[in-house]
C-alpha positions as CSV (number, residue, x, y, z in Angstrom):
1,X,-8.2,-4.0,88.0
2,X,-6.6,-4.3,84.6
3,X,-4.7,-7.4,84.0
4,X,-1.5,-7.4,82.1
5,X,-1.8,-9.0,78.6
6,X,0.6,-11.9,78.3
7,X,3.6,-11.3,76.0
8,X,2.7,-14.3,73.9
9,X,-0.8,-12.9,73.0
10,X,0.8,-9.5,72.2
11,X,3.3,-11.2,69.9
12,X,0.6,-13.2,68.1
13,X,-1.5,-10.1,67.5
14,X,1.5,-8.2,66.3
15,X,2.4,-11.1,64.0
16,X,-1.2,-11.2,62.7
17,X,-1.1,-7.5,62.0
18,X,2.3,-7.7,60.2
19,X,1.0,-10.7,58.1
20,X,-2.1,-8.7,57.1
21,X,0.0,-5.6,56.3
22,X,2.5,-7.7,54.2
23,X,-0.3,-9.4,52.4
24,X,-2.0,-6.1,51.5
25,X,1.3,-4.6,50.3
26,X,2.1,-7.7,48.4
27,X,-1.3,-7.7,46.6
28,X,-0.9,-4.0,45.8
29,X,2.5,-4.5,44.3
30,X,1.2,-7.5,42.3
31,X,-1.7,-5.4,41.0
32,X,0.7,-2.6,40.0
33,X,3.0,-5.0,38.2
34,X,0.1,-6.7,36.3
35,X,-1.3,-3.3,35.3
36,X,2.0,-2.1,34.0
37,X,2.6,-5.4,32.1
38,X,-0.8,-5.1,30.4
39,X,-0.4,-1.5,29.4
40,X,3.1,-2.0,28.0
41,X,3.4,-2.6,24.2
42,X,4.8,-6.0,23.5
43,X,5.2,-8.4,20.6
44,X,5.4,-12.1,20.9
45,X,8.6,-13.5,19.4
46,X,6.6,-16.1,17.4
47,X,4.8,-13.3,15.5
48,X,8.1,-11.7,14.3
49,X,9.3,-12.5,10.8
50,X,12.8,-11.5,9.6
51,X,13.9,-11.5,6.0
52,X,16.3,-9.7,3.6
53,X,15.2,-6.6,1.7
54,X,15.6,-6.2,-2.0
55,X,15.7,-2.7,-3.6
56,X,13.7,-2.0,-6.7
57,X,10.6,-0.3,-8.1
58,X,7.1,-1.1,-6.9
59,X,4.4,-1.1,-9.4
60,X,0.9,-0.8,-8.1
61,X,-2.3,-0.4,-10.0
62,X,-5.6,0.5,-8.3
63,X,-8.9,0.4,-10.0
64,X,-11.7,2.6,-8.7
65,X,-14.9,4.1,-9.8
66,X,-16.0,7.6,-9.2
67,X,-16.4,11.0,-10.7
68,X,-13.6,13.5,-11.2
69,X,-14.8,17.0,-10.2
70,X,-12.9,20.2,-11.0
71,X,-11.1,22.0,-8.3
72,X,-12.9,25.2,-9.1
73,X,-15.1,26.6,-11.9
74,X,-15.0,30.1,-13.3
75,X,-17.7,32.0,-15.2
76,X,-16.5,33.7,-18.4
77,X,-18.3,36.7,-19.6
78,X,-17.7,38.3,-23.0
79,X,-17.9,42.1,-23.5
80,X,-19.7,41.7,-26.8
81,X,-23.1,40.2,-27.7
82,X,-22.4,37.1,-29.8
83,X,-23.6,33.5,-30.5
84,X,-21.7,30.4,-29.6
85,X,-20.8,28.4,-32.8
86,X,-18.7,25.6,-31.4
87,X,-17.8,24.3,-27.9
88,X,-14.2,22.9,-27.6
89,X,-14.1,22.1,-23.8
90,X,-16.8,20.9,-21.4
91,X,-17.2,21.4,-17.6
92,X,-14.6,19.3,-15.8
93,X,-12.1,19.2,-18.7
94,X,-8.5,20.1,-17.9
95,X,-7.3,23.3,-19.6
96,X,-4.1,25.3,-19.8
97,X,-3.7,29.0,-20.1
98,X,-4.5,30.0,-23.7
99,X,-6.5,26.9,-24.5
100,X,-9.6,27.9,-26.6
101,X,-12.8,26.9,-24.9
102,X,-15.4,27.8,-27.5
103,X,-15.8,29.7,-30.9
104,X,-18.0,32.7,-31.1
105,X,-19.8,34.0,-34.2
106,X,-18.0,37.3,-34.6
107,X,-19.3,38.2,-38.1
108,X,-21.9,40.7,-36.9
109,X,-19.6,42.4,-34.4
110,X,-16.9,42.7,-37.0
111,X,-19.3,44.3,-39.4
112,X,-20.4,46.8,-36.7
113,X,-16.7,47.5,-35.9
114,X,-15.9,48.3,-39.5
115,X,-18.8,50.6,-39.8
116,X,-17.6,52.5,-36.7
117,X,-14.1,52.8,-38.2
118,X,-15.5,54.3,-41.5
């Protein structure tokens, strides 16, 4: 009861399927190419400037406002009871090893020391 499908109809359907397949593959390839081209780093030749380089020193001055804070602070305790007469350095000042920070009133402690020696 089945009729044989004419060869012309089979060819047309096969051609239609092939055209659809080629179109889908072509669109996929085009999409991949576009994605790759958008993701690639590129520079327009019009935006490139070429020039010769001179060697020399670069002087740059920068003005800024702010507060300089010390890297760390240390509490200094004296083993004797005394009074501060003069302060040479304040918090945040830069100091080196051996730099006097303040002057103490040592008169009373020296008197007590001499009494202990006698």
